[in-house]
Every structure is written in structure tokens, then in C-alpha cells.
N, C-alpha and C positions, 0 to 999 in steps of 0.2 A: 373647618368651622362653619357652622350654619349661622344665618342671621339671628336666630334665637340666642346664640352664645354672644355674638357681638353686642346685641341689644341688652342682654342681661348684664354684661360687663360695663356697659356705658352709664348705667343709672343706678346709683346706690339705693334708690328708693324701690327698685324692682325687687319683688319677692325672691327670685332665684339669685340675686347678686352675690351673696356670701358664698353659696355653694359653687357658683360659676367662677368666682374670683379665686377661691381656694384651689379648685381644679386647674385653672389656668396657670397659677403660680407654680403649682406642683409639676405640671407638665413642662413649663418653660424652664424651671430650675433643674429639671431632670434631663435637659438637653433635647426634649422633644421638638420636632418641627411641625408647624401648623400649615394646613392647606385650606384655601378658600377659593372661590371663583369670582369673576367679575360680576356675574349675575347676583351672587350672594351679597357682594358689596353694594351693588345697585339697590337691592332691596333694603339693606341696612342703612345706606345713606338717605334714602327716601323716608324711612321711618324714624330715624334718629332726630332729624331736624324738626319732627313733630312732637318729640318727647322732651327734649332738653333745650336750653337756650342755644342760640346760633353760635355763640362763642364756644360753649362746651362741645357742641356737635362738631364744629370745625376742628377744634383741637384734637378731639378723639379720632376723627377720620384721618387727620394728618399723622397721628401716632400709628395708625394701622399702615399707612403708606411707608412710614419709617421702618416698621417691622419687615416690610417687603424689601426695602433698600438694604437692611442689615442681614437679610437672608434668614430671619426667624420665621418668616411666613412666605409660602409659595402662593403666588396669585396665578391661578389657572384661568385662561381665557376660554370662553365658549365659542369655538369656531364653527364653521358650517357643518362639519362632520359630527361634532358633538351635539349640535342643535338637532340634526336629523335623528341621531340615536335617541335623544331625549323625546322627540316627537313619537318615535316608535314605542317608547315606554309609556307615553301618554295614552296611546292606543291600547297597549297591553293592560294597563291598570285603569280601564274605564270604570271599573267597579269602585274605584277610590278617587272620586272627583275632588276631594279636599287636599290632595297632594298638589302643591303648586308646581308650575313648570320650572321655576327656579330649583326646587328640590329635585325634580327629575334630572335637570342638568347636573346637579351634584351627584346623583346616583351614577351617571355616566362617567364622570371624572373619577369617582371613587372606584368604580370597576376597573377603569383603565390603569389607575395607579396602585391597585390592590390595597386600597385603604378600607379597613373594616370597622374602625371606630370613628364615630362622628360626635362632635361636641355640640349637642342640641338637646332641647326639651321636647322635640317633636317625635311622637311615638311612631309615626308612619315609616320612619327609616327602618324600623324593625318589622313592619307589617308587610313588606314587599318580598320577603324571602330571598333576598340577595346576599344574606350573610352579614348585614350591617348590625353593629351594636352601638346604641347611643350611650354617651356618657355626658353628664353625670347620671 
């Protein structure tokens, strides 16, 4: 899951909330397991506290941590090796400066774990020709 998905699910006022919520519930009820990274959560935590009240943001982030605890969500850490691989991708995709380094680290994890679908609204996951497909 990309920060786009976490942020869309956090705020009912967001335009993509309904679509993101329906997809999330469908996947969760279907037994799907979610993956995210510590970098994605860093980005999410930073942004969510600017969007909703402190109390709402805090409860939401605690719910994400509970998902990890219950094994509904795998939280992948970006270690030194993954960081270096992401840096190589940054060099490779110099023609795509709008791709965040956080997203590049996600590309690395997705490649390692053979994850092809990403819960995001960001088009560039499909523009790097690594076989990723965004949902919704």
C-alpha cells in the first residue's frame, strides 16, 4: 500500500475515499494481505497530521500498527541494501524526477517480494516498466 491509499482511507472528505474504501474492504474480506514500508508510513504519518485532527490521525496510525500486530499487514523495513537499490533506480529513472524516493524504495520491495499490484493513485508505478499495476 502506498501513502496515497493510506491517506485516501483516512479522510472521508477525500475524493478517492469511497473507491479506496470499497477496494480495501473487498481485499481484506477476501483474505488478501497488505504490504507497506516504513518509508511509506513515514510519509503517511507526516502528511496525515496536517490533514485531520491530532486525535483522528493518532487513532488512524494506531489502527495501522494494529494491522501489523494482527498480521493483516506486513511492514517492510528499508535496510541499507534496499536503500542502495532504490538509489540505483533513482539514477536509472533520471527522466522521471517526480517519482519520490519513497516510491523508489517501494519498487525495490515490490520486486523482491514479487508484488505486481499496488494500492495507489500514482500513475508512475505503471510508467517504469517494471510490471506493476495500480489499483484502483
